[in-house]
Each structure stands twice: as structure tokens, then as C-alpha cells.
The first five atom37 places (N, CA, C, CB, O) and aatype in JSON, in Angstrom:
{
  "aatype": [12, 15, 5, 18, 0, 18, 9, 10, 9, 19, 9, 15, 10, 19, 19, 10, 13, 10, 9, 2, 11, 18, 6, 11, 6, 11, 10, 5, 11, 10, 10, 5, 6, 5, 10, 10, 11, 3, 6, 2, 13, 1, 0, 3, 9, 1, 6, 11, 9, 11, 16, 16, 6, 2, 9, 2, 3, 19, 9, 0, 15, 9, 2, 11, 16, 18, 1, 10, 7, 12, 10, 10, 15, 11, 3, 16, 19, 3, 5, 10, 1],
  "atom_mask": [
    [1, 1, 1, 1, 1],
    [1, 1, 1, 1, 1],
    [1, 1, 1, 1, 1],
    [1, 1, 1, 1, 1],
    [1, 1, 1, 1, 1],
    [1, 1, 1, 1, 1],
    [1, 1, 1, 1, 1],
    [1, 1, 1, 1, 1],
    [1, 1, 1, 1, 1],
    [1, 1, 1, 1, 1],
    [1, 1, 1, 1, 1],
    [1, 1, 1, 1, 1],
    [1, 1, 1, 1, 1],
    [1, 1, 1, 1, 1],
    [1, 1, 1, 1, 1],
    [1, 1, 1, 1, 1],
    [1, 1, 1, 1, 1],
    [1, 1, 1, 1, 1],
    [1, 1, 1, 1, 1],
    [1, 1, 1, 1, 1],
    [1, 1, 1, 1, 1],
    [1, 1, 1, 1, 1],
    [1, 1, 1, 1, 1],
    [1, 1, 1, 1, 1],
    [1, 1, 1, 1, 1],
    [1, 1, 1, 1, 1],
    [1, 1, 1, 1, 1],
    [1, 1, 1, 1, 1],
    [1, 1, 1, 1, 1],
    [1, 1, 1, 1, 1],
    [1, 1, 1, 1, 1],
    [1, 1, 1, 1, 1],
    [1, 1, 1, 1, 1],
    [1, 1, 1, 1, 1],
    [1, 1, 1, 1, 1],
    [1, 1, 1, 1, 1],
    [1, 1, 1, 1, 1],
    [1, 1, 1, 1, 1],
    [1, 1, 1, 1, 1],
    [1, 1, 1, 1, 1],
    [1, 1, 1, 1, 1],
    [1, 1, 1, 1, 1],
    [1, 1, 1, 1, 1],
    [1, 1, 1, 1, 1],
    [1, 1, 1, 1, 1],
    [1, 1, 1, 1, 1],
    [1, 1, 1, 1, 1],
    [1, 1, 1, 1, 1],
    [1, 1, 1, 1, 1],
    [1, 1, 1, 1, 1],
    [1, 1, 1, 1, 1],
    [1, 1, 1, 1, 1],
    [1, 1, 1, 1, 1],
    [1, 1, 1, 1, 1],
    [1, 1, 1, 1, 1],
    [1, 1, 1, 1, 1],
    [1, 1, 1, 1, 1],
    [1, 1, 1, 1, 1],
    [1, 1, 1, 1, 1],
    [1, 1, 1, 1, 1],
    [1, 1, 1, 1, 1],
    [1, 1, 1, 1, 1],
    [1, 1, 1, 1, 1],
    [1, 1, 1, 1, 1],
    [1, 1, 1, 1, 1],
    [1, 1, 1, 1, 1],
    [1, 1, 1, 1, 1],
    [1, 1, 1, 1, 1],
    [1, 1, 1, 0, 1],
    [1, 1, 1, 1, 1],
    [1, 1, 1, 1, 1],
    [1, 1, 1, 1, 1],
    [1, 1, 1, 1, 1],
    [1, 1, 1, 1, 1],
    [1, 1, 1, 1, 1],
    [1, 1, 1, 1, 1],
    [1, 1, 1, 1, 1],
    [1, 1, 1, 1, 1],
    [1, 1, 1, 1, 1],
    [1, 1, 1, 1, 1],
    [1, 1, 1, 1, 1]
  ],
  "atom_positions": [
    [[-68.57, 170.55, -78.74], [-67.26, 171.18, -78.75], [-66.38, 170.61, -79.85], [-66.59, 171.01, -77.39], [-65.62, 171.35, -80.47]],
    [[-66.48, 169.32, -80.1], [-65.63, 168.72, -81.12], [-66.01, 169.18, -82.52], [-65.7, 167.19, -81.03], [-65.17, 169.21, -83.42]],
    [[-67.28, 169.54, -82.71], [-67.7, 170.06, -84.02], [-66.99, 171.38, -84.32], [-69.23, 170.26, -84.07], [-66.58, 171.62, -85.46]],
    [[-66.84, 172.2, -83.33], [-66.15, 173.48, -83.51], [-64.67, 173.26, -83.85], [-66.27, 174.34, -82.25], [-64.09, 173.98, -84.66]],
    [[-64.1, 172.27, -83.23], [-62.69, 171.96, -83.51], [-62.53, 171.5, -84.96], [-62.16, 170.88, -82.54], [-61.59, 171.91, -85.64]],
    [[-63.43, 170.66, -85.43], [-63.36, 170.21, -86.81], [-63.58, 171.36, -87.79], [-64.4, 169.12, -87.06], [-62.91, 171.43, -88.82]],
    [[-64.5, 172.23, -87.47], [-64.75, 173.4, -88.33], [-63.52, 174.29, -88.38], [-65.98, 174.2, -87.83], [-63.14, 174.76, -89.46]],
    [[-62.9, 174.53, -87.24], [-61.69, 175.36, -87.21], [-60.54, 174.7, -87.98], [-61.27, 175.62, -85.77], [-59.78, 175.39, -88.65]],
    [[-60.42, 173.4, -87.88], [-59.38, 172.69, -88.62], [-59.61, 172.81, -90.11], [-59.32, 171.21, -88.21], [-58.67, 173.06, -90.87]],
    [[-60.85, 172.64, -90.55], [-61.17, 172.74, -91.98], [-60.92, 174.16, -92.48], [-62.64, 172.34, -92.23], [-60.35, 174.34, -93.55]],
    [[-61.33, 175.14, -91.72], [-61.11, 176.53, -92.12], [-59.62, 176.84, -92.2], [-61.8, 177.49, -91.14], [-59.18, 177.5, -93.14]],
    [[-58.85, 176.39, -91.22], [-57.42, 176.66, -91.25], [-56.74, 175.94, -92.42], [-56.77, 176.22, -89.93], [-55.81, 176.49, -93.02]],
    [[-57.18, 174.74, -92.76], [-56.62, 174.04, -93.91], [-56.93, 174.76, -95.22], [-57.14, 172.61, -93.97], [-56.08, 174.84, -96.1]],
    [[-58.12, 175.27, -95.33], [-58.49, 176.03, -96.53], [-57.65, 177.3, -96.63], [-60.0, 176.39, -96.51], [-57.17, 177.63, -97.71]],
    [[-57.48, 177.99, -95.53], [-56.66, 179.21, -95.53], [-55.21, 178.89, -95.89], [-56.73, 179.91, -94.16], [-54.6, 179.6, -96.69]],
    [[-54.66, 177.83, -95.32], [-53.29, 177.44, -95.65], [-53.15, 177.05, -97.12], [-52.84, 176.27, -94.75], [-52.15, 177.37, -97.76]],
    [[-54.15, 176.36, -97.65], [-54.14, 175.99, -99.06], [-54.12, 177.23, -99.94], [-55.35, 175.12, -99.4], [-53.36, 177.3, -100.9]],
    [[-54.95, 178.21, -99.63], [-55.02, 179.44, -100.43], [-53.72, 180.24, -100.33], [-56.2, 180.3, -99.99], [-53.26, 180.8, -101.33]],
    [[-53.14, 180.31, -99.15], [-51.86, 181.01, -98.99], [-50.76, 180.31, -99.79], [-51.46, 181.08, -97.49], [-49.95, 180.97, -100.45]],
    [[-50.74, 179.0, -99.74], [-49.75, 178.22, -100.48], [-49.9, 178.44, -101.98], [-49.88, 176.71, -100.15], [-48.91, 178.6, -102.7]],
    [[-51.13, 178.46, -102.45], [-51.38, 178.67, -103.88], [-50.92, 180.07, -104.3], [-52.89, 178.5, -104.19], [-50.3, 180.22, -105.36]],
    [[-51.2, 181.07, -103.49], [-50.79, 182.43, -103.79], [-49.26, 182.55, -103.83], [-51.36, 183.39, -102.75], [-48.71, 183.16, -104.75]],
    [[-48.59, 181.96, -102.86], [-47.13, 182.02, -102.81], [-46.5, 181.29, -104.0], [-46.62, 181.42, -101.5], [-45.49, 181.73, -104.54]],
    [[-47.09, 180.18, -104.4], [-46.58, 179.43, -105.54], [-46.68, 180.26, -106.82], [-47.34, 178.11, -105.71], [-45.74, 180.3, -107.61]],
    [[-47.81, 180.92, -107.02], [-47.97, 181.77, -108.2], [-47.0, 182.94, -108.18], [-49.41, 182.28, -108.29], [-46.45, 183.32, -109.22]],
    [[-46.78, 183.51, -107.0], [-45.85, 184.62, -106.87], [-44.42, 184.17, -107.2], [-45.91, 185.21, -105.45], [-43.68, 184.89, -107.87]],
    [[-44.04, 182.99, -106.72], [-42.7, 182.47, -107.02], [-42.54, 182.14, -108.5], [-42.43, 181.22, -106.18], [-41.46, 182.34, -109.06]],
    [[-43.59, 181.65, -109.13], [-43.51, 181.37, -110.56], [-43.33, 182.66, -111.36], [-44.76, 180.63, -111.03], [-42.58, 182.68, -112.34]],
    [[-44.01, 183.72, -110.96], [-43.83, 185.02, -111.63], [-42.39, 185.52, -111.47], [-44.82, 186.06, -111.07], [-41.8, 186.02, -112.42]],
    [[-41.84, 185.37, -110.26], [-40.45, 185.8, -110.03], [-39.48, 184.97, -110.87], [-40.1, 185.68, -108.55], [-38.51, 185.51, -111.42]],
    [[-39.73, 183.67, -110.96], [-38.89, 182.81, -111.79], [-38.95, 183.23, -113.25], [-39.32, 181.34, -111.65], [-37.93, 183.28, -113.93]],
    [[-40.15, 183.53, -113.73], [-40.29, 183.98, -115.12], [-39.54, 185.28, -115.36], [-41.77, 184.15, -115.47], [-38.87, 185.43, -116.38]],
    [[-39.64, 186.21, -114.43], [-38.93, 187.48, -114.59], [-37.42, 187.26, -114.63], [-39.3, 188.43, -113.45], [-36.73, 187.88, -115.44]],
    [[-36.91, 186.39, -113.76], [-35.47, 186.12, -113.73], [-35.02, 185.41, -115.01], [-35.12, 185.27, -112.51], [-33.95, 185.7, -115.54]],
    [[-35.84, 184.5, -115.49], [-35.49, 183.8, -116.73], [-35.47, 184.75, -117.92], [-36.46, 182.66, -117.0], [-34.61, 184.63, -118.79]],
    [[-36.41, 185.69, -117.95], [-36.45, 186.63, -119.07], [-35.25, 187.57, -119.04], [-37.75, 187.43, -119.03], [-34.87, 188.1, -120.09]],
    [[-34.65, 187.79, -117.89], [-33.45, 188.62, -117.79], [-32.2, 187.87, -118.21], [-33.29, 189.14, -116.38], [-31.19, 188.48, -118.57]],
    [[-32.24, 186.54, -118.16], [-31.09, 185.71, -118.48], [-30.91, 185.63, -120.0], [-31.25, 184.29, -117.87], [-31.78, 185.14, -120.71]],
    [[-29.77, 186.1, -120.48], [-29.52, 186.13, -121.93], [-29.39, 184.74, -122.53], [-28.25, 186.93, -122.22], [-29.81, 184.51, -123.66]],
    [[-28.81, 183.8, -121.78], [-28.69, 182.43, -122.31], [-30.06, 181.8, -122.51], [-27.86, 181.56, -121.36], [-30.29, 181.12, -123.51]],
    [[-30.96, 182.03, -121.58], [-32.32, 181.51, -121.71], [-33.02, 182.12, -122.91], [-33.12, 181.79, -120.43], [-33.65, 181.42, -123.7]],
    [[-32.89, 183.43, -123.05], [-33.55, 184.12, -124.17], [-33.0, 183.64, -125.51], [-33.36, 185.65, -124.05], [-33.77, 183.42, -126.45]],
    [[-31.69, 183.47, -125.6], [-31.1, 183.0, -126.85], [-31.53, 181.57, -127.16], [-29.57, 183.09, -126.78], [-31.8, 181.24, -128.31]],
    [[-31.6, 180.73, -126.13], [-32.02, 179.35, -126.33], [-33.46, 179.27, -126.82], [-31.87, 178.56, -125.02], [-33.76, 178.51, -127.75]],
    [[-34.34, 180.04, -126.23], [-35.75, 180.02, -126.63], [-35.92, 180.61, -128.03], [-36.61, 180.8, -125.62], [-36.69, 180.09, -128.83]],
    [[-35.21, 181.68, -128.33], [-35.3, 182.25, -129.68], [-34.82, 181.26, -130.73], [-34.49, 183.56, -129.78], [-35.39, 181.18, -131.82]],
    [[-33.78, 180.51, -130.41], [-33.28, 179.49, -131.34], [-34.32, 178.39, -131.52], [-31.95, 178.88, -130.82], [-34.54, 177.93, -132.64]],
    [[-34.96, 177.97, -130.44], [-36.01, 176.95, -130.54], [-37.18, 177.46, -131.38], [-36.5, 176.55, -129.15], [-37.76, 176.7, -132.16]],
    [[-37.52, 178.73, -131.21], [-38.63, 179.31, -131.99], [-38.29, 179.3, -133.48], [-38.94, 180.74, -131.52], [-39.15, 179.01, -134.31]],
    [[-37.04, 179.61, -133.82], [-36.63, 179.65, -135.22], [-36.58, 178.25, -135.84], [-35.28, 180.31, -135.35], [-36.92, 178.09, -137.01]],
    [[-36.16, 177.26, -135.07], [-35.95, 175.93, -135.64], [-37.18, 175.03, -135.57], [-34.81, 175.27, -134.95], [-37.22, 174.0, -136.23]],
    [[-38.17, 175.4, -134.78], [-39.34, 174.56, -134.61], [-40.51, 175.15, -135.39], [-39.71, 174.4, -133.12], [-40.79, 176.34, -135.31]],
    [[-41.18, 174.29, -136.15], [-42.33, 174.75, -136.92], [-43.55, 175.01, -136.05], [-42.68, 173.74, -137.99], [-44.29, 175.96, -136.28]],
    [[-43.75, 174.17, -135.04], [-44.91, 174.29, -134.18], [-44.53, 175.0, -132.88], [-45.52, 172.9, -133.89], [-43.7, 174.51, -132.12]],
    [[-45.13, 176.15, -132.64], [-44.8, 176.95, -131.46], [-45.24, 176.23, -130.18], [-45.47, 178.33, -131.54], [-44.67, 176.47, -129.12]],
    [[-46.23, 175.36, -130.28], [-46.69, 174.61, -129.11], [-45.61, 173.68, -128.59], [-47.94, 173.82, -129.45], [-45.57, 173.39, -127.39]],
    [[-44.73, 173.2, -129.47], [-43.61, 172.36, -129.02], [-42.64, 173.16, -128.16], [-42.87, 171.76, -130.23], [-42.1, 172.64, -127.19]],
    [[-42.43, 174.41, -128.52], [-41.55, 175.28, -127.72], [-42.18, 175.55, -126.36], [-41.28, 176.62, -128.47], [-41.49, 175.51, -125.33]],
    [[-43.48, 175.82, -126.35], [-44.18, 176.07, -125.09], [-44.11, 174.84, -124.19], [-45.65, 176.47, -125.35], [-43.86, 174.95, -122.99]],
    [[-44.34, 173.67, -124.77], [-44.28, 172.43, -123.99], [-42.87, 172.18, -123.47], [-44.74, 171.23, -124.85], [-42.7, 171.69, -122.35]],
    [[-41.87, 172.51, -124.26], [-40.48, 172.33, -123.83], [-40.15, 173.23, -122.64], [-39.52, 172.62, -125.0], [-39.51, 172.79, -121.69]],
    [[-40.58, 174.48, -122.7], [-40.35, 175.41, -121.59], [-41.08, 174.92, -120.35], [-40.81, 176.84, -121.96], [-40.53, 174.93, -119.25]],
    [[-42.32, 174.49, -120.54], [-43.1, 174.0, -119.4], [-42.43, 172.79, -118.77], [-44.53, 173.64, -119.85], [-42.38, 172.69, -117.54]],
    [[-41.93, 171.88, -119.58], [-41.31, 170.67, -119.05], [-39.97, 170.97, -118.39], [-41.13, 169.65, -120.17], [-39.67, 170.43, -117.32]],
    [[-39.17, 171.81, -119.01], [-37.83, 172.09, -118.5], [-37.84, 172.98, -117.26], [-37.01, 172.74, -119.58], [-37.16, 172.68, -116.28]],
    [[-38.61, 174.05, -117.3], [-38.57, 175.04, -116.22], [-39.77, 174.98, -115.28], [-38.47, 176.41, -116.81], [-39.8, 175.69, -114.28]],
    [[-40.76, 174.16, -115.6], [-41.96, 173.97, -114.78], [-42.65, 175.29, -114.46], [-41.61, 173.26, -113.49], [-43.0, 175.56, -113.31]],
    [[-42.84, 176.09, -115.48], [-43.5, 177.36, -115.3], [-45.02, 177.25, -115.4], [-43.0, 178.35, -116.32], [-45.73, 178.12, -114.9]],
    [[-45.5, 176.22, -116.01], [-46.92, 176.12, -116.3], [-47.17, 176.55, -117.72], [0.0, 0.0, 0.0], [-46.39, 177.31, -118.3]],
    [[-48.23, 176.07, -118.29], [-48.5, 176.33, -119.7], [-48.76, 177.82, -119.97], [-49.69, 175.52, -120.15], [-48.27, 178.35, -120.97]],
    [[-49.5, 178.47, -119.11], [-49.81, 179.88, -119.36], [-48.57, 180.76, -119.26], [-50.87, 180.37, -118.36], [-48.37, 181.63, -120.11]],
    [[-47.74, 180.54, -118.26], [-46.52, 181.33, -118.14], [-45.54, 181.01, -119.26], [-45.87, 181.08, -116.79], [-44.82, 181.88, -119.72]],
    [[-45.52, 179.75, -119.69], [-44.66, 179.37, -120.81], [-45.11, 180.07, -122.08], [-44.65, 177.85, -121.0], [-44.29, 180.54, -122.87]],
    [[-46.43, 180.13, -122.28], [-46.96, 180.81, -123.46], [-46.66, 182.3, -123.4], [-48.49, 180.58, -123.58], [-46.28, 182.89, -124.41]],
    [[-46.81, 182.9, -122.23], [-46.47, 184.33, -122.08], [-45.0, 184.58, -122.36], [-46.82, 184.82, -120.65], [-44.65, 185.57, -122.99]],
    [[-44.15, 183.67, -121.91], [-42.71, 183.81, -122.13], [-42.4, 183.77, -123.62], [-41.95, 182.7, -121.4], [-41.62, 184.59, -124.12]],
    [[-42.99, 182.82, -124.33], [-42.76, 182.71, -125.77], [-43.29, 183.94, -126.49], [-43.42, 181.44, -126.33], [-42.64, 184.44, -127.41]],
    [[-44.46, 184.43, -126.08], [-45.03, 185.63, -126.72], [-44.13, 186.85, -126.49], [-46.44, 185.9, -126.17], [-43.99, 187.69, -127.38]],
    [[-43.54, 186.95, -125.32], [-42.65, 188.07, -125.04], [-41.35, 187.99, -125.84], [-42.33, 188.14, -123.55], [-40.77, 189.02, -126.19]],
    [[-40.9, 186.79, -126.13], [-39.63, 186.63, -126.83], [-39.78, 186.61, -128.36], [-38.96, 185.36, -126.38], [-38.77, 186.59, -129.06]],
    [[-40.98, 186.6, -128.86], [-41.19, 186.61, -130.32], [-40.82, 187.91, -130.93], [-42.61, 186.3, -130.66], [-40.94, 188.07, -132.15]]
  ]
}
């Protein structure tokens, strides 16, 4: 009987982990959409793109400041170019 309890606990933890991961990605997408609508954010990023020679520095700055993740930061920069 205790083996079944352990199996159910492991399965429920895996399901909770996957739900948490999905919700986190969904919230990051919503954050990106809201940031792209914000004119101050767009102007700040465009200014950074103009003044910085290496685009990777801009991507790293967005990732560090807004914690979007590298892929979402890269998508944001590509959309604002």
C-alpha cells in the first residue's frame, strides 16, 4: 500500500511541476506583451539598440532587468528593430 502512495505522490509532484512551468511561461508572455505596449520601454530599448554596438548586450540587459529569459528578450529586441 505504501508503494502506491509514493507513486501517487511522485505523479502529483510531476503534474504540479508541469502546471507551474506552463503558468510561468504564460505569465512571461503576458509580461512581454505588456512591455511591448509600454512606450517608455520601447523608447528605452530603441535607444539602447542605437547606442550599443553589440546587440547581445541589449538582450542581456533586458534579461537582467525584466527577467524575461534570453529567448523572450531576443524576440523583444527583434520586434523593436
